[in-house]
N, C-alpha and C positions, 0 to 999 in steps of 0.2 A: 253690548252695549253699556252705557252705563250704570255704574250701580254693580256693578260684578266683579266678584274676588279676583284679581290675578297677583302671580308672584312682583315683588318688587323690581323695577329694573338694577335698580343703586344694589341690592343686595349681595351678587355675587361677587361685586367688586369690593365692596366693605369686607366682606366674611370672608376674603382670599388674601387679604394686606396689598388690595390693588388700590385704596383711595388714596387719594392728593392731595394729601394737608399741609397747612404751611410750610412744616417741617420738612416736606419731602422733597421740596420744588425749591430749596435753597441757593441760589448760584453757588459754584466753585468759587473758593475764595474768598468767602464774605467773613466779617469779621465780626466778633462775639460783644456783644453788649451788657452789660449791669450795673445795676442800680445799687448807691447807698442809699437806706432809707431808717427815717428817723428811729429811734427805738427809744422813743419818749411820745408822750398823747400831747403834752403840749408844753414850750419851750420857745424862749428866744435863743436863737441861735448867737453865740456871742463873738466866735472865730471862729472860720472855713480854711484850711492852709490844703491844699490837692496837688502841692508842687514836688510831692515827693510821689504822686501817681503820675504826674505826666512821665516822667522821665523813667517809669517803672518800666521793666522788660516788657516785650511786646506789645506797650500800649500806644494807642495808633491817636485817641482823644481825649480829653477830660473836658464835659460840660455843667458848669454850674449855671443857675438863673442870671448869673452879670451875665457870665459868656453871652447866654441865649440873648439879653436884651441887648449886649450892645450890639453883634451881629445883627439887630432889623428885629428878631423874632418876637413874638407877639405872645405873651404870658400866660394871658389870662384867659381861661379855658369858658364856651358858652355855659349858661344855665338858663333853663326857662325861669322866670319869675311868674307865681301865681297872679293874677286877679282881687287883689280886694273888695271889701266892702265899699269904699271911699273913692274908690275909684282907682290908686295907686298898684302898685305892682310890689311884691317883694320881694323884700331885701336878700339882695343874692353878693354879698365881697369878693374879691377875685379870687379865682383857685387859679396859682401858677402853677404852670406844667412841673418846675423844678421850685421848691420850697426857697422863698426869698424871704430873712428876717427871723422865722418864725414858722416852726411846725407844729400841726394842729390836730393830728391822728399819728398812732402806729403805724408804722408804712409808709407815711408819704415819702415819695424821691427827695432826694437833696440833689444828687450827681448823676451824673454819668459816665462812665469810662468806656471805652472800645481799646476793642484789645486782638492780637491775632488769636488768641484761645479764650478758653470761657475759663480756663484754669488763671490767666493771666491776668483776665479781666478781674476774676474774684481777688488773687490774691492783691490789686490793685487797690481794692476797695479796702484794703485793709489798712494803707498808709493812708490814706485822708485822715486828716485832724479835724475834729468838730468839738468844741467848746460849746455846751450849753448850759442857759441858765432856767432851770425847771419852775417852770410856774402852774399853779392849781389846775388842775381837769377836771373838765365838764363830762360828766358821765350819764348820769339821769337827767329825768326830765325837767327838774324843777330845782328852783336854790343851788343851783351850781357857778362856778366863776363864769366871769365874762371872755367870749372868745373871738367878739369882732365889736368895737365901738360902734358901730353903725346899726347892730342888732343889738338894741338893750335886751336885757333879760336874757340875749339869746335867742329871741324868735322873728323867726324869718317873715312868716306869713301868717293872717287869719285868713281863712276862705268863708263864704257863707253864699250856701243856696237854701231858696225857699224862703215862704214866709216864719220869720223868729215868733211874731207875734200871733198872727191865725194856727199855728203849732202849739204854742203856751196856753190861748183859749179853748182851743180841744184836749188837750189833755186835762185843762181846769173842769171841764165839763165832764170827763170820762165816768163812769158808774164804775171800772178799776183801771189802775194805773201798774205799770211794770217795769222794772228797773234792772238792766243788766248792765256790770263792765266785763267789756272782752279784753283780753291781753293777748296783740301777737307779737308773737317773739320774733325777735330778728333771727334771720338763715342766713346762709354762707352757700350761694350756688355751685360750687364744686362739678362743676362743670367737667364730664371726662375727658378734654381736650382742653387745658388750659391757654389762656392767651397767650397769644405769640404774631410776632409780623418780624417781615423783613422790607428793608429797602434800598432801592438801589438810584443810582442819578448817573445821564448821562445827556445835560440838558436840560431835560424832564427827569419829574419825580414819579418812579414807579413803586407804591407802597401797598404790599399784602399782607393781608391782616386777615383775621380767621372772626370774620363779624358778621354782622345782620343785614350786611347792604351795602352797597359803596359808593353812596352820595353823598351822605352824611358825613364819613369821611372825608370825605372831597374837598368839599367844600371849607370845611375845617382845617385842615392841611393847608391849603391854599392861601385859609387867611391869616395862620398863625404864622408861615413861613414865607409872607407875601407874596406869593405867587400866582400869575392868572391862571384861571380853572383849566384852558387847555393845558397846562406845564404840570396837570396832576394827573394820573393816571391811580385810580386803587383797583384791587382787586381780590377777590374771596374765594380761595377753592374751596376741597372740601370743610365742611366747618363739625366740628365733633363736640356740639349741644350749646346755645346761644340762652335761650329762655328771659329772654330782656335782657339779661347782664352785660350781652356782646355788643348790643345797638349802641354803644356811645361812643364817642371818642374819650380816651383815657391819656393822661398825661406823658406817659412813656414814648408815646406815637410819635411825639413833637421831636425831640429830642434826634428818636434814631432817622426821623427823615432827614434831620436837617444834618444828622452827623453824615450820613449819605452822601448830600449835597457837599459836605464840607470836603470831604474827603475823595471822593469820588470810586468809591468802592463799596460793594454791597455792607449794609449791614443787618444785623439779625438780633432779635432778643426773643428767648420764650420764658416765661414765668414756670418756678417750680411750684408743687402745690402750696409750700409754706407763703412764698411772694403772693401766691392768687387767694389765699385765704386773710392776708392782712391788707392786699390791696383791690382787689375786684369789688366791684358796686354789691354792695347787700342788700336782700329783702326784708318787706313786713317792717317791723318795730315800731308799734304804735299799739294806745289804749285807746278804746272808746266805751263811751258810756250811753247805752240806749235807753230810751222811755217810748214803750207803747201804752195806747188808752186804748179802749175797747168800752164800747155803749155794754149795754145790759142782754144781748144776745151773743156779744162775743166779737161784734165785728169791730173793725182796727177804727179807732176815731181819727187817733193823730198818731205820727213815729217821727221823733227827736235823734239826732245823736251828736254827740259832743266828742271830739275826738282832740287827739295831742301825738303827732308823729316826729320821729329822728331822724334828722334829715343827716346824720353825721355832722362832718368837721366842715364840710361845705356845700353848697348845692353842685349835686351831681346835675347832669345836663337834662334828664327830664325829671328831676326828683320832685318839685316843687308839686307838679302836678296830680302825683300818682295820688294821695292821700287827701285829694280836693276836690279837684274837676274830676278824675277819675273815680273817684270812689262814689260822685253823686250819680254816676250813670246809673246805677242799680241799686240807690241806695235805699230800693222801698222793696227791692227783690220783684217777687210775682203776684205781689199785694194789691191790691184797690186801694190806696192811700192817696188820698189828694193834701190830706194836712201833714207837711212833713216840712222839716228843716235839719240841716246841716250844717257844723259849725266845727273847722279846721283850724287845727293850728300847728304851724311844724315848727320844729325851733333843733337849733345846732348842739352838737355834744361832740366830747374832741374822739369821734369814731370815725371807722371808715366813711366815705360818704353812703347812700341808700339811695337806690335808683330801681327799674323796673325790672321785678321777678314774675314770671309765670301769670300773667292776668292782671298783676298792676294795678290795684286798686279794687279790681273786682271783686278776686275773691275773699279781702277785707269787708269789704261791705255787704257782702252775701253771710260770709261767718258771722257777723256783729246782727245782722236781723235775726237769721236762723236761732241763733242761741236764744234771743230774747223769744223769738216766738214758743221755742222748747221749755225755757221756764216759764213762759207766762200760762200754757196747755200744763206744766207740774200746778202751779199757781191758782189756775183758774178752775182745776180740777178733770179737766176735758184730757180726750185724746190725742199725741202730735195730729194724727190725722185728719180728726175732726176741726180741729182749730184750724186748721190750714184750708180745709176744704169750704168752711166757711166765709174764709178770706182771700181767695185767690181770682184774680183777674179771669173776669168770663167770658165778656165779650170782645172781640177784637174788628178791626183794627181798636187798642185803648192808647189815648193820652196818657205819658207817664206826668207827675206832679211837673215836671221840668219842663214840660210841653215838647218834648220827642214822643213820637210815636210808635210802638210796636204793633206790626200788621198780620204777624198769624202767630197760632200757638194753641194748646188744649192742655190748658194747667189739671184743668178734672181730668182729666184723661190720663194724664202722665201720671198723676196720683193713685187713680187705682191701680194700673199698668204696674207701677212700682208694689202695691200688696199684694199682687196677685204674684208676678215675679218673684218678692223676697219670701214666699210664703206668709204670710202672716199670720193666717189661722195657725200656724204648725210654731208660731213662736213661745207660746206658752208651756207648751210640753219642752222645749227647746231647753226655756228657761229653767225649768223644774230641773231636767234631767244636769243643767249644769251646777245647780245648788246640792245636789245631792252626792257630787262628787267636790261640794267645798268652793263652788267658783261661783263668782259677781258674773253675772249676765246684763248685758245692755244694746239695746236698740238705739239707733240713732238716726233718723229721715230728714233728710234734709231737699227744698226745693230750692231751683236757682233759675236766673236768667244772666244772662253775659250780655253787653253788648260790644258788637264787633269794632276794634280799636285802629286808629291810623288810617294814611289817605285812601278817599276815594276815588283817588285818581290813579290810572295804571296804565301802560303800554306793551303794548306784542307786538315781533316781527317776525312774518315770515322769510325764509331765503332759501331759492333753490339751489341745491348745488348741483354737479357734475352726479347724476344716480340719487341724491337724497336731499333731507329739507333741514336746515337750522332751524330751532325756533328760539329768538330771544326772548326772555324774561327779566320784569322789572322787579321779582321777590329773589331772596336769596336761603335756599334750602340749608338747615343748621342737623339735617336727620328725620326731617317731617316724610320726605320721599317724594318732592314734587315733582323728580325727573319723572319718575309713574304714572303720577297724574296729570302731567301735562303732557306728556308723550300719548299715553290715552286718550285726551281728551282732540287734542289735533290728529291722533288715527281715526279715531271714530266718527266726526265731522268732516275726513276728508279723505278718508279710504286710502291716504299713505299710507304701507305698512310699518308697525313701530322701529323694528328695525334701522328703517330709513331716515327715524326723527334724530338729533341730535339736540339736547336743550344745552343753551347757553346761557349763563347767569353771571351773575358776581364780576362786570369789569365797565370801568367808568369808561374806556376807551370804544367799545362794542356796542355798548347801550347806553345811549346819551339821557336818561335818567329813568328815575324806579322810586318805587316808595320801600322797598327792602321788605321785611319779614318781622311784624310784629302784632299785636291785639290779633291773630288770630283771621289776619284779612286774606292772606297769600289767593286761595287757591277762589275765593268770590271773586277779587278784583281782577287778577290774571287769569280766570277763567273765560272774564264775562270781555279781555281783551283779548286773548285768544282766539274768541268767538266771532269777533269786530272788525279780526284782522282773515279771517277764512271767510267770513260775508265780502270783506273787499277783493281779497283775490279772487273768489267762484265770479265774480261779477266783474270784473275785469278780462276773465279769461274768458267767459262765456261770450263776451262784446269779442273777442280777438278770434277766436274759431268761427263764431257768428260769419263775422267778416271773411274767415277763409272761406268757409261754405256756400258763402252767400244765402243762408236761413239762419232762422232762429238752433240755434244748442242752447241743451239745458244741462244743467248738471243734477244728477240725484244719485243718492246711491253708490257714491264714489265714483261715478262714471260721467262723463260730459259726452251726450248722444243727439247726435239730431234727427227729426221723425223721418220716418220713411228711409234712412239710409243705414247704410254698418258702420259706420263711425263710432268708434266708442273706446274713448281716451279717457288714460287715469291723467290725477294732476301730475306723475313727474313724466308722463308721457307727453301730455301738453306743455309742460315747462319745458324736456326737450325740444318741442318744435318751435315753440317761441323762441328759445337761443339760437336756435338753425334758422330764426326770418332776422335773426339781428333787434329781437325785441327786448333787450336786457332790462327794460322797463318793466314788464312782468316779471322779471324772476326777483325780486324784493316788494313784498307789502307789510307796511305800518297798520296801526290802528291802536288809538290815543282814548281810553272811554272813562265816565264819570260817575260813578254809581250814584244813583239818586236817593237814596236812603239807607240808614244803618239796617244788619241786622243781628239778629237777637236769640243765638243759641238760649237752650233752656232744658231742662227734666227735672230728675227725681236720684238723688241717692239715698243706698241704706249699706249702713254699715250695724252688723253684728260682733261685738268684744267679748270674751272672757277675760275676766281678771281676778289673778290668786291673790286674796286679802292676806297672807300668810308674807308674801314677799312682793307684792306688788306690778306682777310680772303679769302684761298685755298677753291676748295673742288675738291677730283676727279672724274669726273665723270665719265670717261670709261677709257678700261687698256684693253688692249689686247694681245696675246705673240703667236707668231709662231713660234717653237723651233724644232731644228736639233739634236736629242739628239738616232739618230739611231734606233736599234730594242729596243722597249719598252718593258720590261720585267715584268713591274707591275704599269699599268695606274697609279691607284690609288695613288699609294705612288711618280711618277712623279710629278702630278696633286698639291700634298701634298707640294712636294720642290717648284715647280714651284712659288705657292701661299707664301712660309713663305721666299722665297728668295725677293719678291717683296715689302711684307710685310717692310722686312730690307731695300730695298732701298726705299722705301717711308721714311721711320722713319729717315734717313739720308740725304734725300735730302730736306725734309718739314720740320721736327724738331727736330732732336738730334743734340746736339752740346756741347762737352769738354771745358767749357770753366774755364779759369784760368784768376786769377787777377795778377799784375805785380807783388808780390812776390810768385807766382806761388801754393798760393791758389787756392784750386778746386771751383769751383762756382756754380758747378751744380751737389753737391755731394748727393743728396735725388733725388725720383723721384717725388718733389714737385717743383726741378729745371730741372732737364733733363725729358723730354718728349720722350715716345713712345708710337708708334701708338696703337691704340684701333679695334676692329672688326667694328665700324662704320665709321673709317676713309678712310675703301677702301669699293669699289664698287664690283661688279662681274667682277673675271677676268676670261676672256676669253679667252681659251689656242686652239690651234692646230697642231697637228703633223706635219711635212712636212722631214719625215726620208730618210737620205741619208744613210745605214749602211756601217760602217767601216771596213777597213780589219784588222784592228789592235786587233782584240780581235775576237774568230773564231762565238760569240754570235753577232756581227754586232753592239754593244752598246757601246755611248758616256755616261760618267757623266752627271748627272744635277741639283748636289746639291747646285751648286753656280750660276747658269745659271741665276737665277732670277734675283738677286743682280746685276749682272753684263750687264743686261738689263735697269731693271728697274732706276737705278740711271741715265743714261743718257735719256734716253727716259722724266722722270719728268722733269730733266733740263733742256731740250729743250722745252719741253711743257709750262715752266713757263718764259721764255725766250723769246718763240713765243706770248706768253699774254700779255708780256709788249712790248714788242718791236715795236707797235704805239705810245704809249706812250714815249719811250725812256727813258726809266727805264733800269738801269741795277744794279744788284746784284748777289751775289754766294749764294751758299748751306751754311745754310737751308734757305729754302725760309719759314722761318715761317711768321707769320700775320704782328708782329711788323715790320720786316724788308722788305717785302715787301709793305709796307707801306711808311716807310721811305723813299724807293730808289721811289716811285712815287712823292711824296711829293719833292724830291730832281731835279727830273726831270722837274716837274712843276715848279721849281722855276728858273731852269737855263733861261738865256735867249735866247731869237731865236735867 
């Protein structure tokens, strides 16, 4: 039944090299595309000569922004513009798919060359002559050179949520106030499979891309190329990691598609790792100042956050909403706070644009409040557990300060469980043992709540074939195991053997619309849509069989039966009967659902670290997670999501940082300079489930895809700061050995 552990259906295919990624299915004879990218962060393009490249050996096409414009291609990319307090929308200057007139970050594409071989395309790039007039680069948040005249001070937007006056009054009347600044370091997503795509043209455009859904790409390609939607097909095959970074449309996709249309031949492009680090949307990159007020009994009276986020050189497709609207969704975390206020400012800099990364605004909000709560406990003389226990939400349903309602949870129970699972009672002995070896041990607790995002609407179609079933879904797996969970769900609901079910995803021709994957939405909305489709097909077959038998036929435990008769048909057999009777209408059943509310995964994470004060080396010794994901549909997949999320949280907290110099040059543009976690960096992750099923979907499920990262960041940050507190050392992420050592040396040098 649902909730039992089983092997993943996809694993055999992936582990034996049978996965079918974009690069595995490129059509025979495809041309190779390559992009000339800006070597400067900010400069006027004073001259551009591509004539030598056009006649270079093997070159089939060269495209510039001017070429695309004269061909009728829309250059400007889509960008969300956030709502501002005065009712206007944020400023989003045009981002052209190929730079025109000016370049604004290192790695921005200027020219695309298409040739018979990859080597010929790259050689032709070397023949392009570009003259630049370098301009001052804006790299930091404030006091920098202007990037866009329509964005004075490089400010893109101001977003506010909550009653600022009420929060200020409550803070002013508080018995205790705590202020914390939290720096959220910029990261590079570094998916296992870099971005890539190919395009073909036969009177219609087929665009195959390793994305997180096909409908956003379909709509944008149709808009850019001036094509009717029915002239565009977008497909996603197997995808080697998305994490939000692959959800957006990117500049390269438009000229690739246009080249295929102009040449009538397939055109392919795949990013190498250095190109990816320069051009993939980055994540995080903000500074938040949080203020907490407490009454005399240490209960929170008010919470206020002022933050500045770096959007990079342009507003990416979803970028403006992340550190504003999405941050606000879980601003107050698991705590009962009604006087709250968020003011978020987005600014432009001459760096790679920033967009969604695993959690998209919610990890940032939870890290901010959990860092503030830990610092408050230290200043107020309470334990981390005590201060949190006094302030967690106790009664459900609970209406957040934003007016949104969370219907289920038990934060007190989770707090108690994490203490038991992590052996809180044994911590003093472990800390003493570390000290005896000359090491600093720290313990970091974090509570979190996560808001499931994305469209609440999703559809599913079940189609009976000769001897089997096709299940069409509107989400897109990037490695999460969707085939396993959707197959299992349909099999459990219908009795159809799992090996007779084929999941179909990622094809805009075969699936009319869908919400794609992002915001941990997939299983909750898609599972509900599958359930609705099954209900419809069962009802239709019951009516058909009742008519055939002349008496009521009912479906139960995978079989249709008529009372007092020997009739016992499976769904596959019923479909075969319908086919034989000419009832093709019974062989395909679709349903679309809309969830009436958002679900809120939540939990507690706890990390214990050891730090060598002589070297700054950090070791994550113990990690424990107690999560409330509601009903667990596939426990092994949930565990995989938690492990992966914790690993990515560890990476950002301890070792990852996208660093730029003062001229906007990326200093961490390869894995020689940009560290990501290895298996040996992480201990066994202890996981326990404390479910409080939600009523927002019929299964009681809550999403789990991003929760690991949401909980890991503050747990690790609090553990490091706890370890360093006796020395008075303070620093912000990432907690790399060099940075930790420098903070210890600085603290020891300060006069007593």
